[in-house]
N, C-alpha and C positions, 0 to 999 in steps of 0.2 A: 506494500499499499504504499503511496506518499506522504510525504511528511508534510504538517502541520507548520506554518511559521506565523507566529503572533508577532505583531506590529507593536513596539513598547515605545513610548513618545522620550523624546529626549526631556522633558519634564518630569516624565514618570521614572527616569533611570536614574535622575541627580535626587528625586524624593528618596528613592531608595536606598542611594548611596548615603544620603545627610541621615538617614533611619539607623543605618549601618553604625555609621562614625557615630551617633548618640548613642547605641548599646556598647561598642567599643569604651566610648569613655564613661559610662554609667558602671560597667562591669569593672573597671578598673578602681573604681570609686568604690562600689559594691560589690565585693566578688561574690560569685552565684554560689550557691547554700553547696557545702560540702559535707557530707553524710559523717565522715570524721569529727566534725566541727559540730558536737551536739550542745554545748555551751552557750548557746547562741541567745540574743536579750530578745526583746520584743519588739523593739524598733527595726532589729535587722532583720527581723521575719518578715514586717512589714513592707520590706522592697523587695520581697523575693518574686513578687507577681508584676511582670515588665509589661502587660499585654496592653495597656493603655499608652505605650510610647509608640504606636500605629497611627 
């Protein structure tokens, strides 16, 4: 079968790049939860859900 090629506008690619950059910065400040690190505070667990960055 033939391949489907999806057009992604320049502004959409820039939006995706900025989101990825923001997530990298966020992860450098608030590292992802590590199962070995069980002594977390309530403040650090609130930052675990990053679904609102999009």
